[in-house]
N, C-alpha and C positions, 0 to 999 in steps of 0.2 A: 784625978787620973782619967785620961781619955778612954772611952769605951772602944773595944776592938771594932774595926770597920766591918760592917756586914758584907758578906760576899755577894757579888752580883748574881742576878737571876740566871744570866746566860753568858757563857764564854764562847766567843766566836773565834775559832782557830783558822787562820788564813796562811797557807803555804804560798810563797811568792817566788816565781822564777821568770825573769825577763818579761815583766808586765808593766813597763813604764807607761805605755799608752793608756792603760786602764786603771792603774792603782789608785790615783786620786779620786776618780769618779766612784769606784766601788767602795772606797772608804767613806765617802760622803753618803752613799746610799745605805751602808750599814749603820752609820751613826744616826741617820734619820729615822730608823725603825724605833718605834716607841716601846722599847723593852729595856729594862735596866740591864746593862751588859758591859763587858770588857772585850776589847779586840786584841787578840794575840797574833802578831805577825811573825812568821819565821821566814826570813830572807835566805834563799837557797843558792847563793853564789851567782847572782845575776851579773850580766855584762853589758846591759843596754841602758844603764843609768838608773835602774830601779834601786840598786843598793845605795847609791849616793843620795837619792831622794829620801830613802828611809833612814839613812844616817842623820840627815838634817831633821827629819821628823822626830827621831829618837832624842836628839839634843833638845828639841823644843818641849819634849814631854817633862823635862825637869823644871820648866818655868811655872808660872802661876796657874794652879788648877782651875779649870773651867773657862779659861780665856781662849779666844780664837787666835791661833798662831799663824802668821803669814809664812807661806812656803816659797821656795825659789821660783816656782812657776807663776807666782802672783796670786794663787788661791790661798785658802785658809782651811784649817781643820782644828777641831778640838783635839788636844793631845793628852788630856789627863786620863782618858779611858783606853789609851792605846799603849801596848808594850811591844817592843820590837826585839827579836832575837836573831842573831846573824850566824848562819852556818859558815864554817871556815872554807868550804868549797861546795860545789853542787853535789848534793847527796841524794836527791830524789824526793818526790812528794811524800812517800811513806816515812822517810826519815824526818822530814819536816813536821809531819803530823805527830809523830811520836814526841818530838821536842815540844810542840805546842800543847799536846794533851797533858804532858808532865807539868807544864806551867799554869794550866787552867785552874781557876779558883771558883768558878760559878757552880750553881746547883746543877745546871745542864750545860752540855758542850755540843756545839754544832760546827760542822766543817763548812767553810766558805772559800771557794776558789777566788783568785784575784782578778779573774776576767769578768765579763759582764754577761755570761751565759745564763746565770740564775739570778732571780730577783730577791734581795734580802727581805722584802716585805712578806715573803712566804715563811719567814721565821714564825709568824703568828700561827699558821696552820701546823707547822712542825711541832711547836711547843704545846699546843692545846691538849692533845691526848696524854702527853707526859705530865703536864702540870695538873691535869685532872686525876692523875694517879692510876691510869689504866694502861699505860705503855712504859716500857723501859727503854726502848729504842724506836726511833721514828725515821723512816726513809721517805724522802721526797721523790716521787716518781714522775718522770717526764712523759709517761705513757698512760696516765689515768685520767686524761681529759683536760688538763690545764692548757692554756694557750702556749703554742710553741712554734718556732721557726721550722719549716718543713726540712727534714733531714735528708741526707743522701740515702738512697735505697740500701746500698750495701752496708753503710755505717749503721743504719737502724736495724737491719736484719742481723748483722754481726752482734750488736748489743743484745738483741733479744735471744739469739742462740746461746751466747755466753751466759746470760741470765738463766735460761732454761737448764743449761749444763750445771750451773751452780745450784739451782733448786733441786735437781735430781739427787745431788749428794747431801745437801743441807736439810732437805725435807721442809724447806720454807717455800711458800708460793708467792715470791716477790715478782714484781714486774720490771724492776730496774736496779740490779745489783750495783752497776757502775755509776750510779748517781753521785753527784757531788754532795748533795744535802743528806747528811746523816746526823741525827741528834741523839744524844745519850744522856742518861743520868750519870753524873760524873763519878759517883762512888762505885758504880758498876763498871764503867769504862776502865777504871784503874785496876780492875781485876783481871783484865786480859793482857797477855804479853804479846805485843805485836813485833814482827820481825822484818817484813818486807820494806825495801827502801824506795821502790818506785810505785807504779800503779797497781802492782799486785796486792797492795794493801787493801784494795776494795774487796776482792773475794776472800782475802784472809779475815778481814773484820767480820764478814757475813758468816763464814764458817765457824768462827769462834763465838759469835753471838748465838748461832743456832745450837752449838753444843752446850751453852749455858742454859738453854731453854728459857731465855728471857722473853718477855712479851714484846713482840715486834708489830708495829703499825706502819702503814703506808698512807701518805696523803698526796694529792695531786699538786704539782708545782708548775709554774710557767717556765719556759726555756727558750733561749735565743742562742742556738748553737753556732759555733765558729767553724770555719774551714781551715785547712792547713795554712793557706795564704794569710788568714786573719790571725794566726798564732796558735791554733790548736796543736797540742804536743803529743797526745796519745796516738800510737800507731799500731800497725799489725803485729809487730814484735811484742808489744805489750799484751795484745790479745793472746798470743801463744803462751806468754808467761802466765797470763791469767788462767788459762786452762790447767797448766801445771799447778798453780797455786790452789785452784779448786780441789784438785786431787790430793795434793799434799796436806792441806790444812783440814780437810774433811776426813781423810783416812789415816794419815800417818803422823800428824803432829801431836 
């Protein structure tokens, strides 16, 4: 009788929406990280060819484990550690993350955007305090000294003001609430009920983590930010929603 398969160390949850230009490269970068892992992709109703690419990748995942499978673009990826889930329509990053979290099987879960703004090699720094048993949640901060592309003045100030606003209510002293890189112990992550469908899930997660009184660490990460013309999707309306989410999930939820 076959022994049950040991769960991977890390589940990488990747929400994807209209990222055809970067999806192959980011998957290669994630696969290259020397950590035992699974990659959970949640395709969120893309219309730029991303969905078709991931449909082809999902079909290849049923082939021989461990082999490199050729892609329509001419490239290749291992498919045996990738699982792809398709949303019926565009539901938002928050909805995609909820789906991915529910499917995760690893000891730890980390969020990875499908762009190239963050470097998956930083998984090592994120995982270190959690694997040592001193952290329950680890945030990767773009403002703690890692190398980063110089941000636009108002974008950076807006991020810091929203983080300060969140800290005021959560009583956490974070430097980057809106960071992509958040790592969790999976058994703890499953204890919080998440509701937000879009980018409001960032302050919602922080509020609910703070109320659980879990041990939160921050580590520096590198960052190569995008502009709107390069595909960045978050905007000022999401900032306003973020303010409401900070108040709602810290005081009323």
